[in-house]
Structures are given as C-alpha cells and as structure tokens.
C-alpha positions as CSV (number, residue, x, y, z in Angstrom):
1,M,-43.7,28.2,93.8
2,I,-42.5,25.2,95.7
3,V,-39.2,23.7,94.5
4,V,-38.7,20.0,95.4
5,S,-35.1,18.8,95.6
6,L,-34.8,15.2,94.5
7,C,-32.0,12.8,95.6
8,T,-29.6,12.2,92.7
9,S,-28.4,8.8,94.0
10,K,-28.8,5.8,91.8
11,V,-28.0,2.1,91.7
12,G,-24.3,1.8,90.9
13,R,-21.8,-0.9,90.0
14,W,-21.8,-2.4,93.4
15,G,-25.5,-3.2,93.3
16,V,-26.7,-0.4,95.8
17,E,-27.6,3.2,95.4
18,E,-24.5,5.4,95.0
19,E,-23.5,9.0,95.6
20,D,-20.3,10.2,94.0
21,G,-19.0,6.6,93.7
22,I,-19.8,5.7,97.3
23,G,-22.4,3.0,98.0
24,I,-25.2,4.0,100.4
25,I,-25.4,1.2,103.0
26,T,-28.5,0.4,105.0
27,D,-29.4,-2.2,107.6
28,E,-31.2,-4.1,104.8
29,N,-28.4,-4.2,102.2
30,F,-25.4,-4.4,104.5
31,A,-24.9,-8.2,104.5
32,S,-25.4,-8.5,100.7
33,F,-23.0,-5.6,100.1
34,L,-20.3,-7.3,102.1
35,G,-21.0,-10.8,100.7
36,K,-20.3,-10.0,97.0
37,N,-16.6,-9.2,97.3
38,S,-13.5,-10.3,99.3
39,H,-12.7,-6.8,100.3
40,V,-15.2,-4.1,101.1
41,L,-14.6,-0.7,102.8
42,V,-17.5,0.9,104.8
43,V,-17.4,4.2,106.6
44,F,-19.7,4.5,109.6
45,Y,-20.6,8.2,110.1
46,H,-22.9,10.6,111.9
47,P,-24.4,13.3,109.7
48,E,-24.2,16.0,112.4
49,F,-20.7,15.4,113.6
50,A,-17.9,17.6,112.2
51,S,-15.3,14.9,111.9
52,S,-17.8,12.8,109.9
53,K,-18.6,15.7,107.6
54,L,-15.0,16.4,107.1
55,F,-14.2,12.9,106.0
56,L,-17.3,12.7,103.7
57,E,-15.9,15.6,101.8
58,I,-12.8,13.8,100.8
59,Y,-14.3,10.3,100.5
60,P,-15.4,10.8,96.9
61,K,-11.9,12.0,96.0
62,I,-10.5,8.7,97.3
63,A,-13.1,6.8,95.3
64,A,-11.9,8.6,92.2
65,K,-8.2,7.9,92.9
66,L,-9.0,4.1,93.3
67,K,-11.3,3.7,90.3
68,G,-9.7,1.6,87.6
69,T,-6.7,0.6,89.9
70,V,-6.0,-2.6,91.8
71,G,-7.5,-0.9,94.8
72,D,-10.8,-0.5,93.1
73,I,-13.0,-2.2,95.7
74,P,-16.5,-1.5,96.8
75,L,-16.7,1.6,99.0
76,G,-19.7,2.3,101.1
77,K,-21.0,4.6,103.9
78,L,-23.5,3.9,106.6
79,N,-25.4,6.6,108.6
80,V,-25.4,5.4,112.2
81,L,-28.1,7.8,113.1
82,E,-30.6,6.1,110.8
83,E,-29.2,2.6,110.4
84,T,-29.1,1.8,114.1
85,K,-29.4,-2.0,113.9
86,T,-26.1,-2.6,112.1
87,A,-24.3,0.0,114.2
88,K,-25.5,-1.7,117.3
89,I,-24.5,-5.2,116.2
90,L,-21.0,-4.0,115.3
91,A,-20.7,-1.9,118.5
92,I,-20.0,1.3,116.6
93,T,-19.9,3.9,119.4
94,K,-17.4,6.4,118.0
95,V,-17.5,7.9,114.5
96,P,-16.3,8.0,111.9
97,V,-15.1,4.4,111.8
98,I,-13.4,3.4,108.6
99,R,-13.5,-0.4,108.4
100,L,-12.1,-2.7,105.7
101,F,-14.0,-6.0,105.7
102,T,-12.0,-9.0,104.5
103,A,-12.4,-12.7,104.3
104,N,-10.6,-12.9,107.6
105,N,-10.9,-10.2,110.3
106,P,-12.1,-6.6,109.6
107,I,-9.4,-4.0,109.9
108,D,-10.0,-0.4,111.1
109,Y,-8.1,2.5,109.6
110,T,-6.5,4.5,112.5
111,L,-4.2,6.9,110.6
112,D,-4.8,10.5,109.4
113,L,-8.3,11.0,108.2
114,R,-7.4,14.1,106.2
115,D,-4.6,12.4,104.1
116,E,-6.3,11.2,100.9
117,D,-3.2,9.6,99.5
118,L,-2.4,7.8,102.7
119,L,-5.9,6.2,102.9
120,A,-5.8,5.3,99.2
121,N,-2.5,3.5,99.7
122,W,-3.8,1.8,102.9
123,I,-6.8,0.5,101.0
124,I,-4.6,-0.8,98.1
125,K,-2.1,-2.5,100.4
126,K,-4.6,-3.9,103.0
127,S,-6.8,-5.3,100.2
128,G,-4.0,-7.6,99.1
129,H,-1.7,-5.5,96.8
130,P,1.4,-4.5,98.7
131,S,3.0,-3.5,95.4
132,I,1.7,-2.8,91.9
133,E,3.3,-4.2,88.7
134,L,4.3,-1.7,86.0
135,K,4.1,-3.2,82.5
136,T,4.5,-0.1,80.3
137,T,6.5,3.1,80.2
138,Q,3.3,5.1,80.4
139,E,2.4,3.4,83.7
140,L,5.9,4.2,85.0
141,K,5.5,7.9,84.1
142,Q,2.1,8.0,85.9
143,A,3.6,6.3,89.0
144,E,6.3,9.0,89.1
145,K,3.7,11.8,89.7
146,V,4.1,11.6,93.4
147,K,6.4,13.1,96.0
148,I,7.9,9.7,96.9
149,A,7.5,6.1,95.8
150,C,9.5,2.9,95.8
151,H,10.3,1.0,92.6
152,L,11.8,-2.5,92.2
153,F,13.3,-3.4,88.9
154,L,13.8,-7.2,88.4
155,D,15.6,-9.0,85.6
156,S,13.4,-12.1,85.7
157,K,10.5,-13.6,87.6
158,E,13.0,-16.0,89.2
159,Q,14.0,-13.2,91.6
160,Q,11.0,-13.8,93.8
161,D,13.0,-13.5,97.0
162,S,13.7,-9.8,96.3
163,L,10.0,-9.2,95.5
164,D,8.9,-10.9,98.7
165,N,11.3,-8.6,100.7
166,F,10.0,-5.6,98.8
167,N,6.3,-6.5,99.6
168,K,7.2,-7.1,103.2
169,L,8.7,-3.6,103.4
170,S,5.7,-2.1,101.7
171,M,3.4,-3.1,104.5
172,E,5.5,-1.1,107.0
173,Y,5.3,2.1,104.9
174,L,1.6,2.5,104.2
175,N,2.0,6.1,103.1
176,I,4.4,5.3,100.3
177,P,3.3,3.5,97.1
178,F,5.4,0.5,95.9
179,Y,5.8,-0.6,92.3
180,Y,7.8,-3.3,90.6
181,T,8.5,-4.4,87.0
182,F,10.1,-7.1,84.9
183,S,9.7,-5.1,81.7
184,Q,12.9,-4.3,79.9
185,D,11.2,-1.4,78.2
186,V,10.3,0.2,81.5
187,K,13.9,-0.5,82.8
188,K,15.4,1.5,79.9
189,N,14.1,4.7,81.5
190,Y,16.9,4.5,84.0
191,Q,20.6,3.7,83.7
192,I,20.2,0.3,85.5
193,E,23.2,-2.0,85.5
194,H,22.1,-4.6,88.1
195,K,19.7,-7.5,87.8
196,V,17.9,-6.3,90.9
197,T,17.6,-2.5,91.5
198,F,15.7,-0.7,94.3
199,I,14.9,2.9,93.5
200,V,13.4,5.4,95.9
201,W,11.7,8.0,93.6
202,R,11.9,11.4,95.2
203,D,10.4,14.7,93.9
204,F,12.7,16.7,96.1
205,D,16.3,17.5,96.9
206,D,18.6,15.7,94.3
207,F,15.7,13.4,93.2
208,H,15.8,9.6,93.1
209,K,18.3,7.3,94.9
210,M,19.3,3.8,93.6
211,L,20.4,0.6,95.3
212,G,21.4,-2.4,93.1
213,D,22.7,-5.9,93.2
214,H,23.3,-8.7,90.7
215,K,21.7,-11.4,92.9
216,K,19.1,-10.1,95.4
217,I,18.4,-7.3,97.8
218,D,17.3,-8.4,101.3
219,Y,14.7,-6.7,103.5
220,E,17.1,-5.1,105.9
221,E,19.1,-3.5,103.1
222,M,16.0,-2.0,101.5
223,K,14.6,-0.8,104.9
224,H,17.9,0.9,105.9
225,F,18.3,2.5,102.5
226,L,14.7,3.8,102.5
227,D,15.0,5.2,106.0
228,M,18.1,7.1,105.0
229,V,16.6,8.8,101.9
230,K,12.8,9.0,102.4
231,N,12.7,12.5,103.8
232,P,13.7,15.8,102.3
233,L,16.9,17.3,103.8
234,V,14.9,20.3,104.9
235,R,11.4,19.4,106.2
236,D,8.3,21.4,106.9
237,L,7.2,21.3,110.6
238,T,4.3,19.1,111.5
239,R,3.0,17.8,114.8
240,E,4.1,14.3,113.8
241,L,7.6,15.5,113.0
242,A,7.8,17.4,116.3
243,Q,6.8,14.3,118.2
244,S,9.4,12.3,116.4
245,I,12.1,14.8,117.2
246,W,11.2,14.9,120.9
247,S,10.7,11.1,121.3
248,N,14.0,10.3,119.5
249,K,15.8,13.2,121.1
250,Q,17.2,14.4,117.8
251,S,19.3,17.6,117.6
252,T,17.4,19.9,115.3
253,L,17.9,23.3,113.5
254,F,14.7,25.3,113.1
255,V,14.3,28.3,110.8
256,F,11.2,30.4,111.6
257,S,9.4,32.5,109.0
258,D,5.8,33.1,108.0
259,D,6.9,33.3,104.4
260,S,7.6,29.8,103.1
261,K,9.9,31.3,100.4
262,S,11.7,33.8,102.7
263,K,15.4,34.6,102.3
264,G,16.3,32.7,105.5
265,I,14.5,29.5,104.4
266,E,16.2,29.7,101.0
267,I,19.6,30.1,102.6
268,L,19.0,27.0,104.8
269,R,17.9,24.9,101.7
270,K,21.1,26.1,99.9
271,L,23.5,25.4,102.7
272,A,22.0,22.3,104.4
273,P,23.7,19.8,102.0
274,D,27.0,21.1,103.3
275,F,25.9,20.5,106.9
276,D,25.7,16.7,106.7
277,D,28.4,16.1,109.3
278,L,26.4,18.1,111.9
279,K,23.8,15.2,112.2
280,L,21.0,17.7,112.6
281,V,17.3,17.5,111.5
282,Y,16.5,20.6,109.5
283,V,13.0,22.1,109.9
284,V,11.3,25.2,108.7
285,S,8.3,26.5,110.7
286,P,5.8,29.3,110.5
287,I,5.5,31.6,113.5
288,T,1.8,32.6,113.6
289,S,0.0,29.7,112.0
290,D,-0.6,25.9,112.3
291,F,1.6,24.0,114.7
292,G,4.3,26.6,114.3
293,K,2.4,28.8,116.8
294,E,3.1,26.2,119.5
295,M,6.7,25.7,118.5
296,S,7.3,29.5,118.4
297,R,5.9,29.8,121.9
298,F,8.2,27.1,123.1
299,F,11.2,29.1,121.8
300,G,9.9,32.5,122.9
301,I,9.6,33.6,119.3
302,T,7.2,36.3,118.2
303,E,6.0,37.6,114.8
304,K,8.8,40.2,114.7
305,D,11.4,37.4,114.7
306,Q,11.1,36.5,111.0
307,D,14.0,34.5,109.5
308,C,15.6,33.6,112.8
309,A,17.2,30.2,113.6
310,R,17.2,28.0,116.7
311,I,19.1,24.8,117.5
312,I,18.0,22.3,120.2
313,K,20.0,19.4,121.6
314,F,19.0,16.9,124.3
315,E,21.5,16.5,127.0
316,N,21.4,15.3,130.6
317,M,17.6,15.2,130.8
318,Q,17.4,18.8,129.5
319,I,16.7,20.5,126.2
320,I,19.5,23.0,125.4
321,K,18.6,25.8,123.1
322,Y,20.8,28.1,121.0
323,K,19.6,31.1,118.9
324,L,20.5,33.1,115.8
325,D,18.5,36.2,115.6
326,K,18.9,37.0,111.8
327,I,19.9,34.6,109.1
328,T,22.4,35.5,106.4
329,E,24.7,33.0,104.6
330,S,27.7,34.0,106.7
331,S,25.7,34.1,110.0
332,L,24.2,30.7,109.5
333,K,27.6,29.2,108.6
334,T,29.1,30.7,111.7
335,F,26.2,29.5,113.8
336,T,26.4,25.9,112.7
337,D,30.3,25.9,112.9
338,D,30.1,27.2,116.5
339,F,27.5,24.5,117.3
340,K,29.8,21.8,115.9
341,N,32.7,23.1,117.9
342,N,30.8,23.6,121.1
343,K,31.3,27.4,121.1
344,L,27.6,28.5,121.4
345,N,26.1,29.7,124.7
346,P,22.6,28.4,125.5
347,Y,19.8,30.8,126.1
348,Y,16.8,30.5,128.5
349,K,13.4,32.2,128.3
350,S,12.1,34.5,131.1
351,D,9.1,36.6,131.7
352,S,9.5,40.0,133.4
353,A,9.6,39.8,137.2
354,P,6.3,41.1,138.8
355,Q,6.5,44.5,140.4
356,T,4.7,43.2,143.5
357,N,5.2,39.7,144.8
358,N,3.6,39.5,148.2
359,G,0.9,36.9,147.8
360,P,0.9,33.5,149.6
361,V,2.4,32.0,146.4
362,R,5.4,33.8,145.1
363,I,5.8,34.2,141.4
364,V,9.1,33.0,140.0
365,V,10.4,33.8,136.5
366,G,13.5,32.5,134.7
367,N,15.6,35.4,135.6
368,S,14.6,35.3,139.3
369,F,14.9,31.5,139.7
370,E,18.4,31.9,141.1
371,N,17.4,34.3,143.9
372,E,13.9,33.1,144.6
373,V,14.7,29.3,144.7
374,L,18.4,28.5,144.8
375,N,19.8,31.3,146.9
376,T,17.1,31.6,149.6
377,D,17.8,30.0,153.0
378,K,14.2,28.6,153.0
379,N,12.6,25.4,151.7
380,V,10.8,26.2,148.4
381,L,7.9,24.2,147.0
382,L,7.8,25.2,143.3
383,W,4.9,24.4,141.1
384,T,5.6,24.8,137.4
385,W,2.4,25.2,135.4
386,A,1.0,25.8,131.9
387,A,-2.3,27.5,130.9
388,F,-3.3,24.7,128.6
389,S,-3.0,22.0,131.3
390,D,-6.3,20.9,132.8
391,K,-4.5,19.4,135.8
392,C,-2.9,22.8,136.4
393,R,-6.2,24.5,136.2
394,I,-7.6,22.2,138.8
395,L,-4.5,22.4,141.0
396,G,-4.4,26.3,141.1
397,P,-7.0,26.9,143.9
398,V,-5.8,23.9,145.8
399,Y,-2.2,25.1,145.8
400,E,-3.3,28.6,146.7
401,Q,-5.4,27.3,149.6
402,L,-2.5,25.2,151.1
403,A,-0.1,28.1,150.7
404,T,-2.6,30.4,152.6
405,Q,-3.0,28.0,155.4
406,L,0.8,27.6,155.8
407,K,1.7,31.2,155.1
408,N,3.1,31.6,158.7
409,E,5.5,28.7,158.4
410,P,8.8,30.5,158.6
411,N,10.9,27.9,156.7
412,L,8.6,27.2,153.8
413,V,7.9,29.2,150.6
414,F,5.2,28.4,148.1
415,A,6.1,29.4,144.6
416,K,4.9,29.0,141.0
417,M,6.5,29.5,137.6
418,N,5.0,29.5,134.1
419,G,6.9,26.6,132.5
420,V,6.1,27.6,128.9
421,T,7.6,31.0,129.1
422,N,10.4,30.6,131.7
423,E,13.5,28.4,131.9
424,H,16.6,28.0,134.0
425,P,19.6,25.7,133.5
426,S,19.2,24.3,137.0
427,F,15.5,23.4,136.5
428,F,14.3,20.2,134.9
429,L,10.7,20.2,133.6
430,D,8.8,16.9,133.7
431,G,5.5,17.8,132.0
432,F,2.7,19.8,133.6
433,P,2.3,20.2,136.4
434,T,5.8,19.7,137.7
435,I,6.1,20.1,141.5
436,Q,9.5,20.1,143.2
437,L,10.7,20.7,146.7
438,F,14.0,22.6,147.0
439,R,15.2,22.0,150.5
440,K,17.5,24.5,152.2
441,G,21.0,23.2,152.4
442,D,20.5,20.8,149.4
443,K,19.1,22.9,146.5
444,E,21.0,20.9,143.9
445,H,18.8,17.8,144.6
446,P,15.2,18.8,144.5
447,I,12.6,16.2,145.4
448,S,9.9,15.6,142.8
449,F,6.3,15.2,143.8
450,S,4.9,12.3,141.7
451,E,1.5,11.6,143.2
452,E,-1.9,12.9,142.0
453,P,-1.8,16.7,142.8
454,T,-4.5,16.8,145.5
455,F,-4.6,18.8,148.7
456,D,-4.1,15.7,150.9
457,N,-1.3,14.3,148.8
458,L,0.6,17.6,149.0
459,V,0.2,17.8,152.8
460,E,1.5,14.2,153.1
461,F,4.5,15.1,150.7
462,L,5.5,18.1,152.9
463,S,5.1,16.0,156.1
464,L,7.4,13.3,154.8
465,N,10.1,15.6,153.5
466,L,10.3,18.5,155.9
467,N,10.7,18.8,159.7
468,I,7.7,21.1,160.0
469,K,4.2,20.5,161.1
470,V,1.7,20.5,158.4
471,A,-0.8,18.1,160.0
472,D,-3.1,20.9,161.0
473,A,-3.7,21.9,157.3
474,K,-7.3,21.2,156.5
475,K,-9.0,21.0,153.2
476,G,-11.2,24.1,152.6
477,V,-14.0,24.9,150.2
478,F,-12.3,24.1,147.0
479,D,-13.3,20.9,145.1
480,E,-10.3,19.3,143.4
481,G,-12.5,17.7,140.8
482,L,-13.8,20.9,139.4
C-alpha cells in the first residue's frame, strides 16, 4: 500500500498559505504580502542548512507569543533554494536572514537566534511599540510572568515627558519588555506614593526595585537605575557575560561546580549580599559542560575540583588569579576578606616539564619559565601558542624550520610555551600567537613581534633586533598558507 503525505498548509489570516502561523512566501506573493501591512517580518532560509533548521523550530513559538499582542504582525518564511528570484533581488547570500520590512528601511535582526523572548521583544519594539500600556490588573499579572521587566506608573497623561524618556530607554534594552499604565486600579497593586514611579520587576534576589518622583523621571535617571539592578547578584556563566567581564576588566569571583544546586553555589548565593563592598561580579560556572569547559581550562580546573572558587582581577596588563580549593562558609568569608585586604597570593598554571628537551625548539612551561627564559645568558625567542588557534597551526612548521636552520647560532634559543595551560608573573600574553624576543642583558623588556607570522617576517625581526647573522636563513618546503 502506498501512503501519500499531503501538505497541511492552508491560506491563513495574512492572505497566503500558512504553516504553524507562519506565511509561506514565494516569488509570486512576496510583493503583495509586504504591501498589505506597515510592518512585516520575513525569514529567508535554506532547508538544508542547520542554522535555518534550528530557527524554523522556534519560529512557530515566536508566532504564538505574538498572536493577539501589539506585536502581532504578519510573519513569513521564504525558501531561498526554491524562490531564487526574490533572494537574488534582495542580495540574500547568507542565511538565515530575519528581516523586518517597514514603511521606511528594512531592518535585519542580528541578535541571538536561539532566544525566543529576545526576538519577540525585538519585533514588538521595532514595529513601533517601545512600551505596552497596561489597563487592567489582569494584564499586569500577566506582564509579571517574566524574569525581568520595566514598569512605569503615571498619575496622568500630562506626564508625557517621563513616558517619552521611558520609551527612549526601551529601545536600548531590546531584551527587556517595557510596560506603562495610567490606571489607578493597576497602581494599587504596589505601595506607590509618587506621581511618577519607575519599577524594575525582577524575579530574582530580593525582587523588584522602585524609583519614584512627584514631577518626572528623566532618561539618565532611569538608565542608571536599570543598569544597577537589572542583573542578579549571582549570575550564570555565558559567553556574553565572559566577554563583558574581559572587555570591561571587571574583578570577578567564580564558583565552579557541575551541580547547579551544589553546596558551594548555595553558600555563594547566601553570602554574596554581604560582599557588596568588594565590587566583584559573582558568577557560577559548570566545569565539564557548555562555556564552562573553556573557563575551567583557563583556570586549570578539572572535574575533581567541584565547589572551588577563583577570583580574577585585571592589573598592569595582566590577569591576576587567586584560588580557593574548597568552599565552606568560613573559607569563602576568609577568602573574600583576604582579597579585600590584599593578603592573597596569586597562583599561576604550569604543565609538567618534559623529561627530554633537546629539539631545535625548547619547550617552556610555567615552572621552567624562570630558568629557560629569564635566567639564561642567551637571547630567547618565545612563541606562545594555543591548540585552537589556526594561526598557531600554520606557524608551527614555519617556526620549527627557522629554528632548525639557526640551531647552531650560539646566542639564540628558540622556545615555545602552551599559553592556555602555562603562566608566569613576568609573562604578558597578547592573544595567540604571541611571539616575544627576550634579549640577554635586558630580559625585563621583551620585544614583541607584531607582524604577520611568516618565515620572512620572523627572519627580518631577528635581523633588526639581534647582532647575529640570519640573512642566510632560507625558506624551505613548508607553505605558510596551508
């Protein structure tokens, strides 16, 4: 028996065939689909690409979130593999593209494709609704079913300045919903004494925070207040949070455990409110999963190190690290007190030194850096590498070849060190690869190699900075571009 599967799509409320609330856009209906509404969202996708498949799984959920709200605009999808004419006209070369078509210029969504709430808020705000009016207590209760939201309570419609400032702020925080109300019934749900009240609703820590005034609240006041209270005191590690910590050079206390409800994490959550004067960011991280694997590798932490703590601070172009091997209430208090009073000793990672080290490129580890680099009476060219760096992979055979050709040069040592697993207080890492020349007699002021790491550039670098002949070094069989 032959079973025929029929397409279940049908013409929907936007005048085209729909699947799960999403309009199916073709070359033929594209113009009419856009022409019927002032705001239309179209996703351009390729049915065989993983990123497109991933987004199409959550797209119906976004449609369901928006249905019946102020953000209930036509949502469509266009298969670029089949509908090639439209894709070519719009120069769609990379998918998925999520594009909001407006009466003015189209806007592309460039934020996290996996965050349903973020995209739903983006659609609402970018389609002309920076904030949503709450007219009933029931609407307020529904709006509170989120982790964080901003509410503005106004005494009368004459306070337009505060609402304008509120809407301006909303467009800077696309991941946070903004609501306002003039309703006295809605206002009764809180103990509000001011004519204008700005509330950051939080489903964490000690819950919502309130800012009020009898005249108006300006934009800067609201922004400063929101920035202070928008995040939980103790935060889960994400790649975005790590990037923020490093780019802003924020001193941070990390607790590592693969159990999100471990004793060490619970102790941090309990004690963190008492650590406010430390001016630290508090982060909990897994050890063996998600981005926690990369952070654990940075600290030299393994699966056996459950419920340990680390503090980092940024000082003089270096990241200084401190460690606590096992968290208890008393040990964490002592750890943070000693950090505050500058009593902690930093620690540095090191691999074990190799048993044999006679190759043209000597292997340096953290614990041997002193003897191999600083205390030797020779010039040392040190390459610091990482396995995940493509440039390091390309540089490896080139560096080895140059070292081999110059192995008889009595005053020059070629060395390399794994920069992920080794550190030293006298070494400053500047990404991967980092190449530095430690000249004899002046080891405290290494010269950094800043050019493209090619054979010829390395030869020129040595020629310029050392009184040795390297002009006879010739490029061999290795292709630097492989």
